[in-house]
N, CA and C of each residue as an Amber inpcrd file, in Angstrom:
protein
   429
  35.2570000 -25.6360000   4.4540000  33.7610000 -25.7550000   4.4830000
  33.1730000 -25.0350000   3.2180000  32.2300000 -25.6370000   2.4640000
  31.7470000 -25.0500000   1.4770000  30.8390000 -24.1180000   1.6940000
  31.0060000 -22.8590000   0.8700000  29.8730000 -21.8740000   1.2130000
  28.4380000 -22.1190000   0.2370000  28.2560000 -23.4490000  -0.1530000
  27.2910000 -23.4840000  -0.9030000  26.2410000 -23.7000000   0.1590000
  25.1010000 -23.0230000   0.4820000  24.1630000 -23.4300000   1.4460000
  22.7540000 -23.8450000   0.9060000  22.7430000 -23.7910000  -0.3330000
  21.2090000 -23.7890000  -0.8160000  21.1460000 -25.5630000  -0.9460000
  20.4020000 -25.9460000  -0.2350000  20.2240000 -27.4210000  -0.0190000
  18.6450000 -27.9000000  -0.7090000  18.6740000 -28.8270000  -1.7340000
  17.9070000 -29.0740000  -2.7040000  17.3410000 -30.4470000  -1.9920000
  17.6620000 -31.0250000  -0.9100000  17.1080000 -32.4470000  -0.5280000
  18.3240000 -33.4410000  -1.2740000  17.4230000 -34.5500000  -0.8550000
  18.0410000 -35.7300000  -1.4580000  17.6800000 -36.1270000  -2.7960000
  18.7480000 -36.8220000  -3.6400000  18.4380000 -37.2030000  -4.9540000
  17.1020000 -37.9290000  -4.7580000  16.6170000 -38.7530000  -3.9420000
  15.5530000 -39.3460000  -4.1620000  14.2650000 -38.4630000  -3.9250000
  14.3130000 -37.6990000  -3.0450000  13.3170000 -36.6290000  -2.9840000
  13.0880000 -35.6770000  -4.0790000  14.1900000 -35.4130000  -4.9890000
  14.1550000 -34.6020000  -5.9520000  13.3350000 -35.5380000  -6.9150000
  13.7600000 -37.1710000  -7.1270000  13.3290000 -37.9060000  -8.0290000
  11.5580000 -37.7760000  -7.8330000  11.1920000 -38.2560000  -6.5140000
   9.5690000 -38.0620000  -6.3350000   9.1790000 -36.6860000  -6.5770000
   9.8470000 -35.3380000  -6.2230000   9.1340000 -34.3890000  -6.5130000
   9.0040000 -34.0690000  -7.9610000   9.9130000 -34.5370000  -8.9460000
   9.9030000 -34.4860000 -10.4340000   8.8240000 -35.3230000 -10.9420000
   8.5260000 -36.5960000 -10.0930000   7.6300000 -37.4690000 -10.6680000
   6.0520000 -37.0930000 -10.3650000   6.1810000 -36.1660000  -9.1090000
   4.6840000 -35.6330000  -9.0310000   4.3210000 -34.7920000  -9.8750000
   5.4500000 -33.6840000 -10.2290000   5.1490000 -32.5770000 -10.6710000
   5.0470000 -32.9200000 -12.6070000   5.5810000 -34.0940000 -12.7510000
   6.0030000 -34.3520000 -14.0530000   6.3810000 -33.2670000 -14.8510000
   6.9760000 -32.1550000 -14.4020000   7.0950000 -31.0610000 -15.5790000
   5.9270000 -30.3600000 -16.0590000   4.6580000 -31.0610000 -15.6850000
   3.5930000 -30.2470000 -16.1500000   3.0050000 -29.5390000 -15.1880000
   2.1080000 -28.4920000 -15.6110000   1.3810000 -27.9520000 -14.7890000
   2.2340000 -26.8380000 -14.0690000   3.5420000 -26.6510000 -14.2990000
   4.2310000 -25.5440000 -13.8320000   4.2920000 -24.3380000 -14.8660000
   4.0460000 -23.2360000 -13.9610000   4.1080000 -21.7160000 -14.4020000
   5.3180000 -21.2480000 -14.0880000   5.7830000 -19.6990000 -15.0240000
   6.6350000 -19.0490000 -14.9350000   6.4900000 -18.2750000 -13.6640000
   7.4970000 -18.0300000 -13.1380000   7.5030000 -17.2970000 -11.6460000
   8.5070000 -16.4470000 -11.5350000   8.6660000 -15.1600000 -11.6050000
   9.8090000 -14.1250000 -11.2020000   9.3530000 -13.2440000 -10.3190000
  10.3970000 -12.6640000  -9.6930000  10.0350000 -11.7680000  -8.4720000
  11.4180000 -10.9050000  -8.1810000  11.2920000 -10.2300000  -7.5400000
  12.3060000  -9.3630000  -6.8540000  12.3870000  -9.6530000  -5.1410000
  13.6240000  -9.2770000  -4.5680000  13.9920000  -9.1150000  -3.1490000
  14.7450000  -7.9230000  -2.8610000  14.2770000  -7.1150000  -1.9680000
  15.0860000  -5.9740000  -1.5880000  14.8420000  -5.9910000  -0.0470000
  15.9010000  -5.3330000   0.2590000  16.0230000  -5.1890000   1.7760000
  16.4750000  -3.5660000   2.0810000  15.7800000  -2.7830000   2.7570000
  15.5710000  -1.3630000   2.9820000  15.8290000  -0.8630000   1.5120000
  14.9120000  -1.2730000   0.4430000  15.1100000  -0.5200000  -0.4520000
  16.0750000  -1.0490000  -1.6190000  17.0000000  -1.7140000  -1.1520000
  18.1190000  -2.1370000  -1.9580000  18.0130000  -3.6300000  -2.3140000
  18.2540000  -3.9320000  -3.5840000  18.3550000  -5.3300000  -4.1120000
  19.4080000  -6.0940000  -3.3770000  19.0770000  -7.5180000  -2.9810000
  19.8840000  -8.4330000  -2.3930000  20.3170000  -9.4840000  -3.4210000
  21.5120000  -9.7070000  -2.9840000  22.1140000 -11.0030000  -4.1320000
  22.2200000 -11.9960000  -3.1280000  21.9910000 -13.3270000  -3.6390000
  22.3620000 -14.7200000  -3.0170000  21.5320000 -15.1730000  -1.9310000
  20.3750000 -14.5430000  -1.9100000  18.9560000 -14.8490000  -0.9200000
  18.4860000 -16.0420000  -1.7510000  17.9490000 -16.9470000  -0.7640000
  17.3640000 -18.1430000  -1.0310000  16.0840000 -17.8580000  -0.8770000
  15.1130000 -17.8900000  -1.6890000  13.7660000 -17.6080000  -1.5880000
  12.8590000 -19.0260000  -1.6730000  12.0670000 -19.2530000  -0.7630000
  11.4810000 -20.6400000  -0.9030000   9.9560000 -20.5120000  -0.5360000
   9.1330000 -21.0930000  -1.5840000   7.6410000 -21.2590000  -1.3140000
   6.7140000 -22.3540000  -0.7970000   6.3860000 -22.4010000   0.1050000
   5.8200000 -23.3260000   1.0290000   4.3730000 -23.1530000   0.8780000
   3.5700000 -24.2930000  -0.1270000   2.3380000 -24.3220000  -0.5110000
   1.7710000 -25.5450000   0.3540000   0.3310000 -25.8590000  -0.0440000
  -0.3920000 -26.8450000   0.6360000   0.2060000 -28.3900000   0.4690000
   0.8370000 -28.6110000  -0.7580000   1.7680000 -29.7960000  -1.2010000
   3.2680000 -29.7000000  -0.4580000   3.4360000 -30.4270000   0.4890000
   4.8450000 -30.2180000   1.1950000   5.9070000 -30.8010000   0.1130000
   5.6130000 -31.6650000  -0.6320000   6.3910000 -32.5300000  -1.4780000
   7.0350000 -31.6340000  -2.4640000   6.6090000 -30.5290000  -2.8560000
   6.9310000 -29.2570000  -3.7620000   7.1870000 -28.1820000  -3.0930000
   8.4980000 -27.9940000  -3.1550000   8.6330000 -26.2980000  -2.7140000
   9.5860000 -25.4580000  -3.8220000   8.8890000 -25.1390000  -4.4730000
   9.5070000 -24.0610000  -5.3510000  10.3270000 -23.2580000  -4.8820000
  11.3920000 -22.8660000  -5.4690000  12.8300000 -22.1630000  -4.8570000
  13.2570000 -21.2410000  -6.1350000  14.2990000 -20.4220000  -5.5550000
  14.9380000 -19.8310000  -6.5220000  16.1120000 -18.7540000  -5.6970000
  17.0690000 -18.3820000  -6.2110000  18.2210000 -17.5550000  -5.5290000
  18.1600000 -16.3090000  -6.1910000  18.4720000 -15.1800000  -5.4000000
  18.3260000 -13.7590000  -6.0360000  19.7100000 -13.6060000  -6.8350000
  19.6380000 -12.6590000  -7.5710000  21.0360000 -12.3140000  -8.4260000
  21.0650000 -10.8730000  -7.8250000  22.2080000 -10.3640000  -8.6940000
  22.6720000  -8.9600000  -8.2540000  21.9610000  -7.8850000  -8.2010000
  20.6530000  -8.0670000  -8.9510000  19.3680000  -7.0610000  -8.9600000
  18.4050000  -7.4530000  -8.2070000  18.5060000  -8.3010000  -7.4510000
  17.5880000  -9.0780000  -6.2310000  16.3200000  -9.7330000  -7.1410000
  16.3310000  -9.8070000  -8.3440000  15.5980000 -10.7950000  -9.1790000
  15.8090000 -12.4490000  -9.0520000  14.6980000 -13.2590000  -8.8700000
  14.7820000 -14.7680000  -8.8870000  13.6630000 -15.3640000  -9.8490000
  13.6820000 -16.5780000 -10.1210000  13.2820000 -17.1550000 -10.8770000
  13.1390000 -18.3550000 -10.2320000  11.6810000 -18.7830000  -9.8910000
  11.3320000 -20.3820000  -9.2640000  12.0100000 -21.5430000  -9.9540000
  12.2140000 -22.5210000  -9.2680000  12.2080000 -24.0240000  -9.9890000
  11.5120000 -24.6890000  -9.1940000  11.1540000 -25.5490000  -9.7820000
  10.2540000 -27.0220000  -8.6410000  11.1710000 -28.3150000  -8.9190000
  12.1820000 -28.6060000  -7.9040000  12.6760000 -29.8030000  -8.4530000
  13.9120000 -29.2600000  -9.3500000  14.0730000 -29.9150000 -10.4600000
  14.9030000 -29.5920000 -11.6700000  14.1330000 -28.8080000 -12.7000000
  12.9470000 -28.6200000 -12.6820000  11.8540000 -27.9890000 -13.7030000
  11.8270000 -26.5250000 -13.2160000  11.8220000 -25.8640000 -14.4010000
  11.4810000 -24.4330000 -13.9960000  10.1320000 -23.9810000 -13.7400000
   9.6550000 -23.2560000 -13.0960000   8.4640000 -22.7430000 -12.8040000
   7.9940000 -23.5160000 -11.2260000   6.4710000 -22.9590000 -11.0150000
   5.9100000 -23.4060000  -9.6640000   4.4830000 -24.0790000 -10.1510000
   3.6840000 -24.9970000  -9.4590000   2.2350000 -25.1080000  -9.2500000
   1.4640000 -23.9530000  -9.1060000   0.3760000 -23.8650000  -9.8620000
  -0.7170000 -22.8260000  -9.3230000  -0.7720000 -23.0190000  -7.6430000
  -1.0560000 -21.7000000  -7.1160000  -1.6010000 -21.8760000  -5.6600000
  -1.1890000 -20.7670000  -4.7980000  -1.5320000 -20.9040000  -3.6680000
  -1.1030000 -19.6600000  -2.8990000  -0.0680000 -20.3110000  -1.9070000
   0.9570000 -19.3700000  -1.4860000   2.1020000 -19.8050000  -0.8690000
   2.6170000 -19.0930000   0.4560000   3.2730000 -19.4590000   1.3670000
   4.0570000 -18.8600000   2.3340000   5.3390000 -18.7800000   1.8820000
   5.7620000 -17.5440000   2.2720000   7.1370000 -17.3180000   1.2970000
   8.5000000 -17.3850000   2.5950000   9.5420000 -17.7820000   2.4510000
  10.8200000 -17.6350000   3.3610000  11.8100000 -17.0090000   2.3970000
  12.5030000 -16.1680000   3.0840000  13.8730000 -15.6900000   2.5900000
  14.9250000 -15.6440000   3.4310000  16.1610000 -16.3300000   3.2020000
  17.1520000 -16.2510000   3.9810000  18.3470000 -15.9980000   3.0590000
  19.0070000 -15.0160000   3.8160000  20.1540000 -14.1480000   2.9010000
  21.4020000 -14.6010000   3.7100000  22.1030000 -15.7260000   3.6120000
  23.3720000 -16.5100000   4.4870000  24.4850000 -15.6140000   3.9050000
  25.2960000 -15.4760000   5.0380000  26.4950000 -14.6770000   4.8390000
  27.5770000 -15.7170000   5.6710000  29.1860000 -16.2410000   5.0810000
  29.7780000 -17.0030000   5.9880000  30.8820000 -15.8740000   6.5230000
  31.4450000 -15.6790000   7.7930000  32.1230000 -14.8540000   8.5360000
  33.0230000 -15.7340000   9.0080000  34.2290000 -15.1970000   9.2830000
  35.4810000 -15.5250000   9.8950000  35.1410000 -15.5590000  11.7810000
  35.4810000 -16.6880000  12.1020000  34.9800000 -16.8830000  13.5320000
  35.6180000 -15.5450000  14.4180000  36.7770000 -14.9390000  13.9320000
  37.3100000 -13.7100000  14.4660000  36.5040000 -12.7760000  14.5940000
  35.6200000 -12.4930000  13.3490000  34.7300000 -11.1670000  13.3850000
  33.4180000 -11.6880000  13.6890000  33.2110000 -12.6710000  13.8640000
  31.6890000 -13.1620000  14.4430000  31.5710000 -12.7090000  15.6590000
  29.8670000 -12.6330000  15.8300000  29.3860000 -12.2910000  17.3300000
  28.3050000 -13.3750000  17.6450000  28.2070000 -13.5460000  18.5870000
  27.0660000 -14.5490000  19.1910000  25.7530000 -14.0380000  18.6980000
  25.1860000 -14.9360000  18.0990000  23.6900000 -14.5740000  17.6950000
  22.5030000 -15.7070000  17.6540000  21.5760000 -15.3530000  17.6060000
  20.1320000 -16.3200000  17.8920000  20.5760000 -17.1040000  16.5090000
  20.7380000 -16.4580000  15.4260000  20.5690000 -17.3460000  14.1210000
  22.1270000 -17.4960000  13.5110000  23.0490000 -18.2180000  14.4170000
  24.6220000 -18.2850000  14.0000000  24.7670000 -19.8280000  14.0770000
  25.3940000 -20.4280000  13.2400000  25.8930000 -21.8920000  13.3730000
  27.2550000 -22.0730000  13.1370000  28.0140000 -22.6130000  13.9530000
  29.1730000 -22.7810000  13.9930000  29.6200000 -23.9900000  13.1200000
  30.7790000 -23.6940000  12.6290000  31.2980000 -24.6220000  11.4640000
  32.8800000 -24.7700000  11.3570000  33.2890000 -24.6770000  12.7590000
  34.7880000 -24.6890000  12.7470000  35.4810000 -23.2720000  12.6280000
  35.9990000 -22.9080000  11.4780000  36.8720000 -21.7000000  11.6320000
  35.8450000 -20.4640000  10.8540000  34.8500000 -20.8450000  10.4090000
  33.8940000 -20.1550000   9.7190000  32.2980000 -20.3640000  10.7410000
  32.0510000 -18.7490000  10.5380000  30.1840000 -19.1010000  10.8660000
  29.4560000 -18.8070000   9.9140000  28.2510000 -19.3650000   9.7990000
  27.2670000 -19.1000000   8.7100000  25.9300000 -18.4020000   9.4540000
  25.6150000 -17.2580000   9.0980000  24.2260000 -16.6770000  10.0360000
  23.6740000 -16.0920000   8.6290000  22.3730000 -16.0290000   9.1180000
  21.1720000 -15.4500000   8.2280000  21.6400000 -13.6880000   8.5240000
  21.8320000 -13.1420000   7.2970000  21.8210000 -11.3510000   7.4360000
  20.5870000 -10.7960000   7.9050000  19.5510000 -11.6280000   7.8230000
  18.2390000 -11.0420000   7.9730000  17.6940000 -11.5290000   9.4850000
  18.4300000 -12.1510000  10.0190000  18.4410000 -12.4740000  11.4380000
  17.3170000 -13.3670000  11.9560000  16.9770000 -14.2000000  10.5460000
  15.8370000 -15.3640000  11.0470000  14.4610000 -14.7620000  10.7040000
  14.2620000 -13.4130000  10.5120000  13.0540000 -12.8050000  11.0660000
  12.1330000 -13.3550000   9.5850000  12.6700000 -14.0780000   8.3930000
  11.8580000 -14.5270000   7.0000000  12.2140000 -15.9030000   6.9350000
  12.8880000 -16.5370000   7.9980000  13.0890000 -17.7730000   7.6490000
  12.1720000 -18.7630000   7.5360000  11.2650000 -18.4360000   8.5140000
  10.1550000 -19.6340000   8.5870000   9.0110000 -19.0160000   7.9450000
   8.5210000 -19.7530000   6.6910000   7.4580000 -19.0950000   5.7110000
   6.1900000 -18.9780000   6.3370000   5.6910000 -19.5600000   7.5380000
   4.6210000 -19.2910000   8.3610000   4.6030000 -18.4310000   9.2070000
   5.7720000 -17.7450000   9.8520000   5.7570000 -16.4200000  10.3390000
   6.6070000 -15.3030000   9.5960000   6.9630000 -15.3450000   8.5400000
   7.3180000 -14.2470000   7.6810000   6.5810000 -13.0390000   7.3260000
   5.3950000 -13.6500000   7.1160000   4.5250000 -12.4390000   6.4420000
   4.4690000 -12.3460000   5.4160000   5.1720000 -13.2210000   4.5290000
   5.4440000 -13.0370000   3.0880000   4.3170000 -14.1360000   2.6160000
   4.0250000 -13.6480000   1.5660000   2.6180000 -14.3360000   0.8500000
   2.7690000 -14.2200000  -0.5640000   2.3460000 -15.1140000  -1.3410000
   2.2600000 -15.1980000  -2.8130000   1.2450000 -15.9950000  -3.6170000
   0.7220000 -15.7050000  -4.6260000  -0.1340000 -16.5030000  -5.3010000
   0.3690000 -16.8010000  -7.0180000   0.5680000 -17.8830000  -7.4170000
   0.9460000 -18.2860000  -8.3250000  -0.2410000 -18.8670000  -9.2960000
  -0.6250000 -17.9340000 -10.5850000  -1.3260000 -18.2470000 -11.1910000
  -1.1430000 -18.9930000 -12.4180000  -2.0080000 -19.5520000 -13.3010000
  -1.6480000 -20.2890000 -14.5620000  -0.9620000 -19.3780000 -15.6320000
   0.1510000 -19.7750000 -16.0350000   0.7820000 -18.7320000 -17.2710000
   1.8600000 -18.2150000 -16.2610000   2.5400000 -16.7580000 -17.0310000
   3.7310000 -16.4480000 -16.5480000   3.2430000 -15.4800000 -15.3180000
   3.9730000 -15.6870000 -14.5010000   3.7510000 -14.6130000 -13.3910000
   5.0530000 -13.6510000 -13.0680000   4.5970000 -12.7270000 -12.6740000
   5.3520000 -11.7810000 -12.3980000   5.2080000 -10.8320000 -10.8820000
   5.8630000 -11.5470000  -9.9790000   5.0020000 -11.0980000  -8.5070000
   5.7580000  -9.5820000  -8.0790000   5.1030000  -9.1260000  -7.0550000
   5.4010000  -7.8120000  -6.8640000   6.6050000  -8.1020000  -5.9710000
   7.3970000  -7.1100000  -5.6920000   8.8460000  -7.1850000  -5.0160000
   8.3660000  -7.4250000  -3.4770000   9.1200000  -8.3620000  -2.8390000
   9.0000000  -8.6260000  -1.4650000  10.1610000  -7.3790000  -0.9480000
   9.6990000  -6.4760000   0.0750000  10.4440000  -5.6400000   0.4860000
  10.6370000  -6.0890000   2.0190000  11.7980000  -6.3440000   2.3020000
  12.3760000  -6.7470000   3.5220000  12.7550000  -5.6850000   4.3350000
  12.9430000  -5.3130000   5.6940000  13.2520000  -4.4330000   6.4530000
  14.1840000  -5.0090000   7.5790000
């Protein structure tokens, strides 16, 4: 099983998203995610706004930092967003425990280290505003 869990959608959806944004109107967005004060690596951050065809996203680096892209273009359109964060880990079934946010994939299980608390952007409590120009967002501190 592939450990890559960052889904970008079908190629057709990507083409439509890129056609809609045209590469223009996107603004640089950087931020950081921490969990209990520590930076987390490999978490997927997704911004959900009014335009469902555009979902800016990024993956955190070792220092917890991320940079958003929309489709295959760097940046995000201006606007207000609800934000989701998922921090996936793959574990051997032998070490797995049953959980609400665990998926069976044969010999391995995939689960959100955050227990799904921040997986739904409408319930995560995380919000962000992207303005024209360069944006450095406040740290998303997860508990």
